[in-house]
All heavy atoms as a GROMACS GRO file, in nm:
protein
  629
    1MET      N    1   2.713  -6.308   0.564
    1MET     CA    2   2.699  -6.167   0.532
    1MET      C    3   2.659  -6.091   0.657
    1MET      O    4   2.573  -6.136   0.732
    1MET     CB    5   2.593  -6.151   0.424
    1MET     CG    6   2.569  -6.006   0.390
    1MET     SD    7   2.479  -5.973   0.235
    1MET     CE    8   2.318  -6.030   0.268
    2ILE      N    9   2.717  -5.974   0.680
    2ILE     CA   10   2.686  -5.892   0.798
    2ILE      C   11   2.614  -5.768   0.749
    2ILE      O   12   2.657  -5.695   0.660
    2ILE     CB   13   2.814  -5.847   0.872
    2ILE    CG1   14   2.892  -5.973   0.919
    2ILE    CG2   15   2.781  -5.754   0.983
    2ILE    CD1   16   3.025  -5.943   0.978
    3LEU      N   17   2.502  -5.745   0.809
    3LEU     CA   18   2.423  -5.622   0.777
    3LEU      C   19   2.443  -5.519   0.886
    3LEU      O   20   2.438  -5.551   1.006
    3LEU     CB   21   2.274  -5.656   0.762
    3LEU     CG   22   2.236  -5.752   0.655
    3LEU    CD1   23   2.091  -5.784   0.659
    3LEU    CD2   24   2.274  -5.692   0.518
    4PHE      N   25   2.462  -5.398   0.850
    4PHE     CA   26   2.476  -5.289   0.948
    4PHE      C   27   2.355  -5.200   0.936
    4PHE      O   28   2.307  -5.170   0.827
    4PHE     CB   29   2.602  -5.208   0.918
    4PHE     CG   30   2.728  -5.282   0.940
    4PHE    CD1   31   2.793  -5.343   0.837
    4PHE    CD2   32   2.779  -5.291   1.068
    4PHE    CE1   33   2.913  -5.412   0.860
    4PHE    CE2   34   2.898  -5.360   1.092
    4PHE     CZ   35   2.963  -5.421   0.988
    5HIS      N   36   2.306  -5.158   1.049
    5HIS     CA   37   2.197  -5.061   1.055
    5HIS      C   38   2.257  -4.924   1.027
    5HIS      O   39   2.347  -4.880   1.096
    5HIS     CB   40   2.132  -5.065   1.193
    5HIS     CG   41   2.014  -4.974   1.206
    5HIS    ND1   42   2.015  -4.845   1.166
    5HIS    CD2   43   1.892  -4.994   1.258
    5HIS    CE1   44   1.900  -4.788   1.195
    5HIS    NE2   45   1.822  -4.876   1.249
    6ARG      N   46   2.209  -4.860   0.926
    6ARG     CA   47   2.259  -4.725   0.895
    6ARG      C   48   2.181  -4.618   0.965
    6ARG      O   49   2.061  -4.614   0.962
    6ARG     CB   50   2.248  -4.702   0.744
    6ARG     CG   51   2.308  -4.570   0.704
    6ARG     CD   52   2.312  -4.555   0.556
    6ARG     NE   53   2.372  -4.424   0.528
    6ARG     CZ   54   2.358  -4.360   0.418
    6ARG    NH1   55   2.285  -4.414   0.320
    6ARG    NH2   56   2.415  -4.245   0.401
    7VAL      N   57   2.254  -4.534   1.036
    7VAL     CA   58   2.191  -4.423   1.110
    7VAL      C   59   2.239  -4.297   1.045
    7VAL      O   60   2.358  -4.270   1.024
    7VAL     CB   61   2.238  -4.424   1.259
    7VAL    CG1   62   2.182  -4.303   1.330
    7VAL    CG2   63   2.196  -4.553   1.326
    8ILE      N   64   2.141  -4.211   1.012
    8ILE     CA   65   2.174  -4.081   0.952
    8ILE      C   66   2.168  -3.976   1.064
    8ILE      O   67   2.070  -3.969   1.136
    8ILE     CB   68   2.073  -4.045   0.842
    8ILE    CG1   69   2.082  -4.152   0.729
    8ILE    CG2   70   2.100  -3.907   0.787
    8ILE    CD1   71   1.975  -4.140   0.627
    9LEU      N   72   2.274  -3.902   1.078
    9LEU     CA   73   2.282  -3.803   1.179
    9LEU      C   74   2.263  -3.665   1.118
    9LEU      O   75   2.304  -3.641   1.009
    9LEU     CB   76   2.418  -3.808   1.249
    9LEU     CG   77   2.451  -3.947   1.303
    9LEU    CD1   78   2.593  -3.953   1.357
    9LEU    CD2   79   2.354  -3.993   1.411
   10MET      N   80   2.195  -3.577   1.192
   10MET     CA   81   2.169  -3.449   1.130
   10MET      C   82   2.158  -3.336   1.229
   10MET      O   83   2.143  -3.357   1.352
   10MET     CB   84   2.041  -3.457   1.048
   10MET     CG   85   1.917  -3.491   1.128
   10MET     SD   86   1.767  -3.513   1.031
   10MET     CE   87   1.726  -3.341   0.998
   11ILE      N   88   2.166  -3.218   1.178
   11ILE     CA   89   2.148  -3.096   1.255
   11ILE      C   90   2.004  -3.048   1.234
   11ILE      O   91   1.956  -3.043   1.119
   11ILE     CB   92   2.245  -2.988   1.211
   11ILE    CG1   93   2.390  -3.028   1.232
   11ILE    CG2   94   2.217  -2.852   1.281
   11ILE    CD1   95   2.432  -3.044   1.377
   12SER      N   96   1.939  -3.008   1.339
   12SER     CA   97   1.803  -2.956   1.333
   12SER      C   98   1.805  -2.809   1.364
   12SER      O   99   1.877  -2.763   1.454
   12SER     CB  100   1.713  -3.028   1.432
   12SER     OG  101   1.590  -2.963   1.446
   13TYR      N  102   1.722  -2.733   1.295
   13TYR     CA  103   1.706  -2.590   1.321
   13TYR      C  104   1.582  -2.557   1.402
   13TYR      O  105   1.545  -2.443   1.419
   13TYR     CB  106   1.698  -2.514   1.189
   13TYR     CG  107   1.823  -2.530   1.104
   13TYR    CD1  108   1.820  -2.605   0.984
   13TYR    CD2  109   1.942  -2.471   1.142
   13TYR    CE1  110   1.932  -2.621   0.908
   13TYR    CE2  111   2.056  -2.489   1.066
   13TYR     CZ  112   2.050  -2.562   0.949
   13TYR     OH  113   2.166  -2.580   0.873
   14ALA      N  114   1.523  -2.659   1.463
   14ALA     CA  115   1.403  -2.641   1.544
   14ALA      C  116   1.425  -2.536   1.658
   14ALA      O  117   1.336  -2.453   1.680
   14ALA     CB  118   1.354  -2.775   1.605
   15PRO      N  119   1.541  -2.537   1.723
   15PRO     CA  120   1.562  -2.436   1.828
   15PRO      C  121   1.560  -2.295   1.772
   15PRO      O  122   1.517  -2.201   1.842
   15PRO     CB  123   1.700  -2.467   1.883
   15PRO     CG  124   1.722  -2.611   1.850
   15PRO     CD  125   1.653  -2.634   1.722
   16PHE      N  126   1.602  -2.276   1.650
   16PHE     CA  127   1.601  -2.143   1.587
   16PHE      C  128   1.460  -2.088   1.581
   16PHE      O  129   1.437  -1.971   1.616
   16PHE     CB  130   1.663  -2.154   1.446
   16PHE     CG  131   1.640  -2.030   1.361
   16PHE    CD1  132   1.704  -1.911   1.390
   16PHE    CD2  133   1.554  -2.034   1.250
   16PHE    CE1  134   1.682  -1.799   1.313
   16PHE    CE2  135   1.535  -1.923   1.171
   16PHE     CZ  136   1.600  -1.806   1.203
   17TYR      N  137   1.367  -2.166   1.540
   17TYR     CA  138   1.229  -2.120   1.523
   17TYR      C  139   1.167  -2.097   1.664
   17TYR      O  140   1.088  -2.002   1.679
   17TYR     CB  141   1.147  -2.220   1.439
   17TYR     CG  142   1.198  -2.219   1.298
   17TYR    CD1  143   1.281  -2.324   1.254
   17TYR    CD2  144   1.176  -2.113   1.213
   17TYR    CE1  145   1.333  -2.320   1.125
   17TYR    CE2  146   1.229  -2.110   1.086
   17TYR     CZ  147   1.306  -2.213   1.042
   17TYR     OH  148   1.359  -2.208   0.915
   18LYS      N  149   1.203  -2.176   1.760
   18LYS     CA  150   1.158  -2.152   1.900
   18LYS      C  151   1.214  -2.021   1.950
   18LYS      O  152   1.146  -1.941   2.019
   18LYS     CB  153   1.197  -2.265   1.991
   18LYS     CG  154   1.124  -2.396   1.962
   18LYS     CD  155   1.177  -2.510   2.052
   18LYS     CE  156   1.119  -2.638   2.007
   18LYS     NZ  157   1.185  -2.752   2.075
   19THR      N  158   1.341  -1.996   1.921
   19THR     CA  159   1.407  -1.873   1.967
   19THR      C  160   1.341  -1.748   1.903
   19THR      O  161   1.316  -1.650   1.968
   19THR     CB  162   1.559  -1.876   1.936
   19THR    OG1  163   1.616  -1.991   2.003
   19THR    CG2  164   1.626  -1.748   1.982
   20LEU      N  165   1.311  -1.758   1.772
   20LEU     CA  166   1.243  -1.646   1.704
   20LEU      C  167   1.110  -1.620   1.776
   20LEU      O  168   1.077  -1.504   1.804
   20LEU     CB  169   1.218  -1.679   1.559
   20LEU     CG  170   1.334  -1.672   1.461
   20LEU    CD1  171   1.283  -1.702   1.320
   20LEU    CD2  172   1.402  -1.539   1.464
   21LEU      N  173   1.038  -1.722   1.802
   21LEU     CA  174   0.907  -1.707   1.866
   21LEU      C  175   0.922  -1.646   2.005
   21LEU      O  176   0.851  -1.554   2.040
   21LEU     CB  177   0.835  -1.844   1.875
   21LEU     CG  178   0.695  -1.846   1.931
   21LEU    CD1  179   0.600  -1.764   1.844
   21LEU    CD2  180   0.645  -1.986   1.942
   22ASN      N  181   1.015  -1.698   2.084
   22ASN     CA  182   1.036  -1.647   2.219
   22ASN      C  183   1.081  -1.504   2.222
   22ASN      O  184   1.052  -1.431   2.317
   22ASN     CB  185   1.134  -1.735   2.295
   22ASN     CG  186   1.082  -1.873   2.327
   22ASN    OD1  187   0.962  -1.895   2.329
   22ASN    ND2  188   1.172  -1.967   2.350
   23LYS      N  189   1.158  -1.464   2.122
   23LYS     CA  190   1.208  -1.325   2.116
   23LYS      C  191   1.116  -1.233   2.037
   23LYS      O  192   1.148  -1.114   2.017
   23LYS     CB  193   1.349  -1.324   2.063
   23LYS     CG  194   1.448  -1.388   2.157
   23LYS     CD  195   1.589  -1.373   2.109
   23LYS     CE  196   1.686  -1.432   2.210
   23LYS     NZ  197   1.732  -1.338   2.307
   24ASN      N  198   1.005  -1.288   1.989
   24ASN     CA  199   0.910  -1.214   1.915
   24ASN      C  200   0.972  -1.147   1.791
   24ASN      O  201   0.953  -1.025   1.767
   24ASN     CB  202   0.837  -1.111   2.001
   24ASN     CG  203   0.707  -1.065   1.944
   24ASN    OD1  204   0.645  -1.137   1.867
   24ASN    ND2  205   0.666  -0.942   1.979
   25ILE      N  206   1.052  -1.222   1.719
   25ILE     CA  207   1.120  -1.176   1.598
   25ILE      C  208   1.067  -1.258   1.481
   25ILE      O  209   1.058  -1.381   1.489
   25ILE     CB  210   1.274  -1.187   1.609
   25ILE    CG1  211   1.322  -1.098   1.724
   25ILE    CG2  212   1.342  -1.150   1.480
   25ILE    CD1  213   1.471  -1.111   1.754
   26THR      N  214   1.038  -1.191   1.370
   26THR     CA  215   0.989  -1.261   1.250
   26THR      C  216   1.103  -1.279   1.149
   26THR      O  217   1.204  -1.207   1.157
   26THR     CB  218   0.874  -1.184   1.185
   26THR    OG1  219   0.929  -1.059   1.134
   26THR    CG2  220   0.759  -1.161   1.280
   27GLU      N  221   1.085  -1.369   1.057
   27GLU     CA  222   1.178  -1.385   0.947
   27GLU      C  223   1.184  -1.256   0.865
   27GLU      O  224   1.293  -1.218   0.819
   27GLU     CB  225   1.142  -1.501   0.860
   27GLU     CG  226   1.163  -1.634   0.928
   27GLU     CD  227   1.127  -1.753   0.839
   27GLU    OE1  228   1.101  -1.734   0.720
   27GLU    OE2  229   1.126  -1.865   0.893
   28TYR      N  230   1.074  -1.190   0.849
   28TYR     CA  231   1.068  -1.060   0.780
   28TYR      C  232   1.162  -0.961   0.844
   28TYR      O  233   1.237  -0.891   0.777
   28TYR     CB  234   0.924  -1.009   0.779
   28TYR     CG  235   0.905  -0.880   0.704
   28TYR    CD1  236   0.877  -0.879   0.569
   28TYR    CD2  237   0.918  -0.758   0.768
   28TYR    CE1  238   0.860  -0.758   0.497
   28TYR    CE2  239   0.902  -0.636   0.701
   28TYR     CZ  240   0.873  -0.639   0.568
   28TYR     OH  241   0.857  -0.521   0.499
   29GLN      N  242   1.159  -0.952   0.976
   29GLN     CA  243   1.247  -0.861   1.050
   29GLN      C  244   1.395  -0.901   1.031
   29GLN      O  245   1.478  -0.811   1.014
   29GLN     CB  246   1.214  -0.858   1.200
   29GLN     CG  247   1.083  -0.793   1.231
   29GLN     CD  248   1.044  -0.809   1.374
   29GLN    OE1  249   1.052  -0.920   1.428
   29GLN    NE2  250   1.001  -0.701   1.439
   30LEU      N  251   1.422  -1.028   1.033
   30LEU     CA  252   1.561  -1.072   1.013
   30LEU      C  253   1.609  -1.023   0.874
   30LEU      O  254   1.725  -0.975   0.860
   30LEU     CB  255   1.572  -1.223   1.015
   30LEU     CG  256   1.572  -1.289   1.152
   30LEU    CD1  257   1.578  -1.440   1.137
   30LEU    CD2  258   1.687  -1.240   1.237
   31ILE      N  259   1.527  -1.035   0.774
   31ILE     CA  260   1.566  -0.999   0.637
   31ILE      C  261   1.574  -0.849   0.621
   31ILE      O  262   1.676  -0.794   0.576
   31ILE     CB  263   1.468  -1.058   0.535
   31ILE    CG1  264   1.474  -1.211   0.536
   31ILE    CG2  265   1.494  -1.006   0.396
   31ILE    CD1  266   1.358  -1.281   0.465
   32PHE      N  267   1.472  -0.773   0.658
   32PHE     CA  268   1.461  -0.632   0.624
   32PHE      C  269   1.518  -0.539   0.733
   32PHE      O  270   1.559  -0.430   0.699
   32PHE     CB  271   1.319  -0.595   0.588
   32PHE     CG  272   1.278  -0.660   0.462
   32PHE    CD1  273   1.190  -0.771   0.464
   32PHE    CD2  274   1.325  -0.618   0.337
   32PHE    CE1  275   1.154  -0.834   0.346
   32PHE    CE2  276   1.287  -0.679   0.221
   32PHE     CZ  277   1.200  -0.785   0.224
   33LYS      N  278   1.521  -0.581   0.858
   33LYS     CA  279   1.577  -0.497   0.963
   33LYS      C  280   1.725  -0.525   0.984
   33LYS      O  281   1.804  -0.435   1.009
   33LYS     CB  282   1.500  -0.515   1.093
   33LYS     CG  283   1.546  -0.428   1.207
   33LYS     CD  284   1.464  -0.445   1.333
   33LYS     CE  285   1.519  -0.359   1.443
   33LYS     NZ  286   1.448  -0.384   1.570
   34HIS      N  287   1.759  -0.656   0.977
   34HIS     CA  288   1.896  -0.697   1.009
   34HIS      C  289   1.979  -0.736   0.887
   34HIS      O  290   2.096  -0.768   0.898
   34HIS     CB  291   1.894  -0.813   1.109
   34HIS     CG  292   1.829  -0.779   1.237
   34HIS    ND1  293   1.887  -0.701   1.331
   34HIS    CD2  294   1.705  -0.810   1.285
   34HIS    CE1  295   1.809  -0.686   1.434
   34HIS    NE2  296   1.696  -0.754   1.412
   35GLY      N  297   1.917  -0.734   0.766
   35GLY     CA  298   1.988  -0.763   0.645
   35GLY      C  299   2.027  -0.909   0.630
   35GLY      O  300   2.122  -0.941   0.556
   36PHE      N  301   1.957  -0.994   0.698
   36PHE     CA  302   1.990  -1.140   0.690
   36PHE      C  303   1.939  -1.195   0.556
   36PHE      O  304   1.836  -1.154   0.506
   36PHE     CB  305   1.924  -1.213   0.806
   36PHE     CG  306   1.979  -1.350   0.830
   36PHE    CD1  307   2.101  -1.367   0.888
   36PHE    CD2  308   1.910  -1.462   0.790
   36PHE    CE1  309   2.155  -1.494   0.907
   36PHE    CE2  310   1.960  -1.589   0.809
   36PHE     CZ  311   2.085  -1.606   0.867
   37SER      N  312   2.009  -1.294   0.502
   37SER     CA  313   1.978  -1.347   0.373
   37SER      C  314   1.850  -1.432   0.370
   37SER      O  315   1.841  -1.532   0.448
   37SER     CB  316   2.098  -1.434   0.327
   37SER     OG  317   2.062  -1.509   0.213
   38ALA      N  318   1.759  -1.400   0.282
   38ALA     CA  319   1.640  -1.481   0.263
   38ALA      C  320   1.676  -1.620   0.214
   38ALA      O  321   1.613  -1.719   0.246
   38ALA     CB  322   1.543  -1.412   0.169
   39ASN      N  323   1.781  -1.625   0.135
   39ASN     CA  324   1.826  -1.758   0.081
   39ASN      C  325   1.872  -1.849   0.194
   39ASN      O  326   1.842  -1.968   0.191
   39ASN     CB  327   1.938  -1.734  -0.019
   39ASN     CG  328   1.986  -1.864  -0.085
   39ASN    OD1  329   1.906  -1.945  -0.127
   39ASN    ND2  330   2.118  -1.882  -0.086
   40ILE      N  331   1.940  -1.794   0.293
   40ILE     CA  332   1.986  -1.879   0.402
   40ILE      C  333   1.868  -1.925   0.484
   40ILE      O  334   1.863  -2.041   0.528
   40ILE     CB  335   2.089  -1.803   0.492
   40ILE    CG1  336   2.219  -1.782   0.411
   40ILE    CG2  337   2.117  -1.878   0.619
   40ILE    CD1  338   2.323  -1.699   0.479
   41LEU      N  339   1.771  -1.840   0.505
   41LEU     CA  340   1.649  -1.881   0.577
   41LEU      C  341   1.578  -1.996   0.500
   41LEU      O  342   1.531  -2.092   0.559
   41LEU     CB  343   1.552  -1.765   0.596
   41LEU     CG  344   1.594  -1.660   0.699
   41LEU    CD1  345   1.496  -1.546   0.700
   41LEU    CD2  346   1.601  -1.725   0.839
   42HIS      N  347   1.577  -1.985   0.367
   42HIS     CA  348   1.518  -2.090   0.286
   42HIS      C  349   1.596  -2.222   0.301
   42HIS      O  350   1.535  -2.329   0.316
   42HIS     CB  351   1.520  -2.046   0.138
   42HIS     CG  352   1.467  -2.153   0.042
   42HIS    ND1  353   1.333  -2.172   0.027
   42HIS    CD2  354   1.532  -2.239  -0.037
   42HIS    CE1  355   1.314  -2.271  -0.060
   42HIS    NE2  356   1.434  -2.311  -0.099
   43ARG      N  357   1.727  -2.213   0.303
   43ARG     CA  358   1.812  -2.327   0.323
   43ARG      C  359   1.783  -2.394   0.458
   43ARG      O  360   1.770  -2.517   0.472
   43ARG     CB  361   1.960  -2.294   0.315
   43ARG     CG  362   2.007  -2.256   0.177
   43ARG     CD  363   2.156  -2.224   0.174
   43ARG     NE  364   2.236  -2.336   0.221
   43ARG     CZ  365   2.271  -2.441   0.150
   43ARG    NH1  366   2.232  -2.454   0.026
   43ARG    NH2  367   2.346  -2.536   0.202
   44MET      N  368   1.768  -2.314   0.561
   44MET     CA  369   1.742  -2.365   0.697
   44MET      C  370   1.607  -2.434   0.701
   44MET      O  371   1.592  -2.540   0.763
   44MET     CB  372   1.749  -2.251   0.796
   44MET     CG  373   1.893  -2.199   0.817
   44MET     SD  374   1.900  -2.052   0.920
   44MET     CE  375   1.858  -2.122   1.081
   45LYS      N  376   1.507  -2.374   0.638
   45LYS     CA  377   1.372  -2.431   0.636
   45LYS      C  378   1.372  -2.573   0.574
   45LYS      O  379   1.291  -2.658   0.607
   45LYS     CB  380   1.273  -2.344   0.557
   45LYS     CG  381   1.218  -2.234   0.638
   45LYS     CD  382   1.112  -2.161   0.554
   45LYS     CE  383   1.057  -2.050   0.630
   45LYS     NZ  384   0.954  -1.972   0.558
   46HIS      N  385   1.465  -2.592   0.482
   46HIS     CA  386   1.473  -2.721   0.409
   46HIS      C  387   1.584  -2.813   0.464
   46HIS      O  388   1.620  -2.910   0.403
   46HIS     CB  389   1.491  -2.694   0.260
   46HIS     CG  390   1.366  -2.637   0.199
   46HIS    ND1  391   1.342  -2.500   0.196
   46HIS    CD2  392   1.255  -2.694   0.148
   46HIS    CE1  393   1.224  -2.477   0.140
   46HIS    NE2  394   1.170  -2.596   0.110
   47GLY      N  395   1.634  -2.776   0.583
   47GLY     CA  396   1.729  -2.864   0.653
   47GLY      C  397   1.865  -2.870   0.587
   47GLY      O  398   1.941  -2.967   0.610
   48LYS      N  399   1.902  -2.772   0.510
   48LYS     CA  400   2.032  -2.774   0.444
   48LYS      C  401   2.139  -2.707   0.529
   48LYS      O  402   2.104  -2.632   0.624
   48LYS     CB  403   2.024  -2.703   0.309
   48LYS     CG  404   1.932  -2.780   0.212
   48LYS     CD  405   1.931  -2.716   0.078
   48LYS     CE  406   1.842  -2.801  -0.015
   48LYS     NZ  407   1.834  -2.748  -0.146
   49ALA      N  408   2.260  -2.731   0.502
   49ALA     CA  409   2.375  -2.682   0.584
   49ALA      C  410   2.388  -2.527   0.575
   49ALA      O  411   2.361  -2.470   0.472
   49ALA     CB  412   2.502  -2.750   0.541
   50ILE      N  413   2.433  -2.474   0.686
   50ILE     CA  414   2.481  -2.336   0.690
   50ILE      C  415   2.620  -2.335   0.747
   50ILE      O  416   2.661  -2.432   0.810
   50ILE     CB  417   2.384  -2.244   0.776
   50ILE    CG1  418   2.382  -2.291   0.919
   50ILE    CG2  419   2.245  -2.240   0.712
   50ILE    CD1  420   2.308  -2.196   1.013
   51ASN      N  421   2.694  -2.229   0.723
   51ASN     CA  422   2.831  -2.225   0.774
   51ASN      C  423   2.838  -2.164   0.911
   51ASN      O  424   2.742  -2.101   0.959
   51ASN     CB  425   2.924  -2.161   0.671
   51ASN     CG  426   2.892  -2.013   0.648
   51ASN    OD1  427   2.858  -1.941   0.738
   51ASN    ND2  428   2.905  -1.973   0.522
   52THR      N  429   2.955  -2.169   0.973
   52THR     CA  430   2.969  -2.119   1.109
   52THR      C  431   2.961  -1.966   1.114
   52THR      O  432   2.920  -1.911   1.215
   52THR     CB  433   3.101  -2.168   1.176
   52THR    OG1  434   3.213  -2.133   1.089
   52THR    CG2  435   3.098  -2.316   1.198
   53LYS      N  436   3.000  -1.899   1.007
   53LYS     CA  437   2.986  -1.752   0.998
   53LYS      C  438   2.836  -1.716   1.008
   53LYS      O  439   2.800  -1.622   1.079
   53LYS     CB  440   3.048  -1.696   0.871
   53LYS     CG  441   3.030  -1.552   0.854
   53LYS     CD  442   3.098  -1.469   0.960
   53LYS     CE  443   3.079  -1.320   0.936
   53LYS     NZ  444   3.076  -1.242   1.057
   54THR      N  445   2.752  -1.788   0.938
   54THR     CA  446   2.610  -1.763   0.945
   54THR      C  447   2.554  -1.790   1.084
   54THR      O  448   2.474  -1.713   1.135
   54THR     CB  449   2.536  -1.851   0.840
   54THR    OG1  450   2.583  -1.821   0.711
   54THR    CG2  451   2.387  -1.834   0.847
   55LEU      N  452   2.603  -1.897   1.144
   55LEU     CA  453   2.558  -1.932   1.278
   55LEU      C  454   2.602  -1.820   1.378
   55LEU      O  455   2.520  -1.779   1.462
   55LEU     CB  456   2.624  -2.064   1.318
   55LEU     CG  457   2.575  -2.132   1.443
   55LEU    CD1  458   2.425  -2.149   1.446
   55LEU    CD2  459   2.646  -2.266   1.456
   56ASP      N  460   2.723  -1.772   1.360
   56ASP     CA  461   2.772  -1.664   1.442
   56ASP      C  462   2.687  -1.537   1.425
   56ASP      O  463   2.650  -1.471   1.523
   56ASP     CB  464   2.917  -1.630   1.407
   56ASP     CG  465   2.978  -1.519   1.487
   56ASP    OD1  466   2.983  -1.533   1.611
   56ASP    OD2  467   3.018  -1.420   1.426
   57THR      N  468   2.651  -1.506   1.304
   57THR     CA  469   2.564  -1.388   1.275
   57THR      C  470   2.429  -1.402   1.339
   57THR      O  471   2.379  -1.307   1.400
   57THR     CB  472   2.550  -1.369   1.120
   57THR    OG1  473   2.680  -1.352   1.062
   57THR    CG2  474   2.462  -1.252   1.091
   58LEU      N  475   2.369  -1.519   1.328
   58LEU     CA  476   2.240  -1.541   1.392
   58LEU      C  477   2.247  -1.526   1.544
   58LEU      O  478   2.161  -1.463   1.606
   58LEU     CB  479   2.186  -1.680   1.358
   58LEU     CG  480   2.122  -1.693   1.219
   58LEU    CD1  481   2.091  -1.838   1.189
   58LEU    CD2  482   1.995  -1.610   1.210
   59CYS      N  483   2.350  -1.583   1.604
   59CYS     CA  484   2.367  -1.571   1.748
   59CYS      C  485   2.386  -1.423   1.789
   59CYS      O  486   2.334  -1.380   1.893
   59CYS     CB  487   2.488  -1.652   1.797
   59CYS     SG  488   2.455  -1.828   1.786
   60PHE      N  489   2.457  -1.345   1.709
   60PHE     CA  490   2.475  -1.205   1.734
   60PHE      C  491   2.339  -1.130   1.726
   60PHE      O  492   2.303  -1.054   1.816
   60PHE     CB  493   2.578  -1.142   1.638
   60PHE     CG  494   2.594  -0.995   1.656
   60PHE    CD1  495   2.672  -0.944   1.761
   60PHE    CD2  496   2.534  -0.908   1.568
   60PHE    CE1  497   2.685  -0.809   1.778
   60PHE    CE2  498   2.548  -0.769   1.583
   60PHE     CZ  499   2.625  -0.719   1.690
   61ILE      N  500   2.270  -1.151   1.615
   61ILE     CA  501   2.139  -1.079   1.592
   61ILE      C  502   2.042  -1.117   1.705
   61ILE      O  503   1.972  -1.030   1.759
   61ILE     CB  504   2.084  -1.115   1.454
   61ILE    CG1  505   2.167  -1.058   1.343
   61ILE    CG2  506   1.936  -1.067   1.445
   61ILE    CD1  507   2.130  -1.106   1.204
   62LEU      N  508   2.033  -1.243   1.736
   62LEU     CA  509   1.933  -1.290   1.834
   62LEU      C  510   1.982  -1.283   1.979
   62LEU      O  511   1.908  -1.314   2.068
   62LEU     CB  512   1.892  -1.435   1.801
   62LEU     CG  513   1.828  -1.454   1.659
   62LEU    CD1  514   1.810  -1.602   1.636
   62LEU    CD2  515   1.700  -1.379   1.651
   63ASN      N  516   2.108  -1.247   1.993
   63ASN     CA  517   2.168  -1.241   2.130
   63ASN      C  518   2.139  -1.374   2.202
   63ASN      O  519   2.077  -1.378   2.306
   63ASN     CB  520   2.116  -1.123   2.209
   63ASN     CG  521   2.190  -1.102   2.337
   63ASN    OD1  522   2.306  -1.135   2.348
   63ASN    ND2  523   2.120  -1.049   2.437
   64CYS      N  524   2.190  -1.483   2.143
   64CYS     CA  525   2.163  -1.615   2.198
   64CYS      C  526   2.285  -1.704   2.179
   64CYS      O  527   2.387  -1.668   2.119
   64CYS     CB  528   2.041  -1.678   2.129
   64CYS     SG  529   2.067  -1.718   1.954
   65ASN      N  530   2.277  -1.824   2.230
   65ASN     CA  531   2.382  -1.927   2.217
   65ASN      C  532   2.356  -2.014   2.093
   65ASN      O  533   2.244  -2.017   2.041
   65ASN     CB  534   2.382  -2.020   2.338
   65ASN     CG  535   2.419  -1.942   2.463
   65ASN    OD1  536   2.516  -1.866   2.463
   65ASN    ND2  537   2.347  -1.965   2.570
   66VAL      N  538   2.460  -2.086   2.049
   66VAL     CA  539   2.448  -2.177   1.937
   66VAL      C  540   2.335  -2.277   1.958
   66VAL      O  541   2.260  -2.308   1.865
   66VAL     CB  542   2.582  -2.248   1.909
   66VAL    CG1  543   2.569  -2.355   1.807
   66VAL    CG2  544   2.691  -2.146   1.867
   67SER      N  545   2.323  -2.323   2.079
   67SER     CA  546   2.217  -2.422   2.110
   67SER      C  547   2.076  -2.367   2.098
   67SER      O  548   1.980  -2.440   2.096
   67SER     CB  549   2.237  -2.481   2.250
   67SER     OG  550   2.229  -2.380   2.346
   68ASP      N  551   2.065  -2.234   2.086
   68ASP     CA  552   1.934  -2.171   2.064
   68ASP      C  553   1.904  -2.162   1.914
   68ASP      O  554   1.796  -2.118   1.876
   68ASP     CB  555   1.932  -2.032   2.126
   68ASP     CG  556   1.946  -2.032   2.274
   68ASP    OD1  557   1.887  -2.122   2.340
   68ASP    OD2  558   2.014  -1.945   2.329
   69VAL      N  559   1.998  -2.205   1.830
   69VAL     CA  560   1.979  -2.202   1.687
   69VAL      C  561   1.980  -2.339   1.624
   69VAL      O  562   1.896  -2.370   1.536
   69VAL     CB  563   2.089  -2.115   1.618
   69VAL    CG1  564   2.072  -2.113   1.467
   69VAL    CG2  565   2.090  -1.973   1.676
   70ILE      N  566   2.069  -2.427   1.667
   70ILE     CA  567   2.075  -2.562   1.615
   70ILE      C  568   2.084  -2.666   1.725
   70ILE      O  569   2.119  -2.633   1.839
   70ILE     CB  570   2.200  -2.579   1.523
   70ILE    CG1  571   2.330  -2.558   1.600
   70ILE    CG2  572   2.190  -2.492   1.401
   70ILE    CD1  573   2.454  -2.592   1.523
   71GLU      N  574   2.049  -2.791   1.690
   71GLU     CA  575   2.068  -2.901   1.778
   71GLU      C  576   2.102  -3.024   1.695
   71GLU      O  577   2.065  -3.034   1.580
   71GLU     CB  578   1.946  -2.927   1.867
   71GLU     CG  579   1.824  -2.978   1.793
   71GLU     CD  580   1.700  -2.992   1.884
   71GLU    OE1  581   1.713  -2.974   2.003
   71GLU    OE2  582   1.595  -3.022   1.827
   72TYR      N  583   2.173  -3.112   1.754
   72TYR     CA  584   2.215  -3.240   1.689
   72TYR      C  585   2.112  -3.346   1.724
   72TYR      O  586   2.078  -3.363   1.841
   72TYR     CB  587   2.353  -3.277   1.741
   72TYR     CG  588   2.401  -3.408   1.688
   72TYR    CD1  589   2.455  -3.417   1.562
   72TYR    CD2  590   2.397  -3.520   1.765
   72TYR    CE1  591   2.504  -3.537   1.514
   72TYR    CE2  592   2.443  -3.643   1.723
   72TYR     CZ  593   2.497  -3.650   1.594
   72TYR     OH  594   2.543  -3.769   1.549
   73GLU      N  595   2.062  -3.415   1.623
   73GLU     CA  596   1.967  -3.521   1.653
   73GLU      C  597   1.991  -3.636   1.555
   73GLU      O  598   2.030  -3.618   1.443
   73GLU     CB  599   1.823  -3.472   1.642
   73GLU     CG  600   1.777  -3.428   1.510
   73GLU     CD  601   1.632  -3.382   1.510
   73GLU    OE1  602   1.585  -3.331   1.612
   73GLU    OE2  603   1.570  -3.394   1.407
   74GLU      N  604   1.967  -3.756   1.607
   74GLU     CA  605   1.974  -3.875   1.523
   74GLU      C  606   1.848  -3.891   1.444
   74GLU      O  607   1.739  -3.872   1.495
   74GLU     CB  608   1.993  -3.998   1.612
   74GLU     CG  609   2.134  -4.042   1.622
   74GLU     CD  610   2.146  -4.174   1.698
   74GLU    OE1  611   2.071  -4.268   1.670
   74GLU    OE2  612   2.229  -4.177   1.788
   75ASP      N  613   1.866  -3.930   1.318
   75ASP     CA  614   1.747  -3.960   1.237
   75ASP      C  615   1.693  -4.093   1.283
   75ASP      O  616   1.767  -4.191   1.300
   75ASP     CB  617   1.789  -3.971   1.088
   75ASP     CG  618   1.671  -3.980   0.997
   75ASP    OD1  619   1.560  -3.935   1.034
   75ASP    OD2  620   1.689  -4.030   0.885
   76LYS      N  621   1.568  -4.101   1.308
   76LYS     CA  622   1.506  -4.224   1.359
   76LYS      C  623   1.465  -4.320   1.248
   76LYS      O  624   1.398  -4.295   1.163
   76LYS     CB  625   1.385  -4.188   1.446
   76LYS     CG  626   1.417  -4.085   1.549
   76LYS     CD  627   1.416  -4.143   1.685
   76LYS     CE  628   1.428  -4.040   1.792
   76LYS     NZ  629   1.541  -3.994   1.842
   0.00000   0.00000   0.00000
């Protein structure tokens, strides 16, 4: 019998929160000033998937690159 080590790969939103902090923008401002969805912020907080349109919108609002919102990391 051969056993394989299972590795779970995932996207992290840690850069998003660092970018918010660096740009001095709050989630409240994203929602009420920029009309960003509170539901999507909730999904991101819980590590759930977002689509590329959402990613594009965040990059536009924050004037940043994709790497300032998400990063790829291996689950340890």
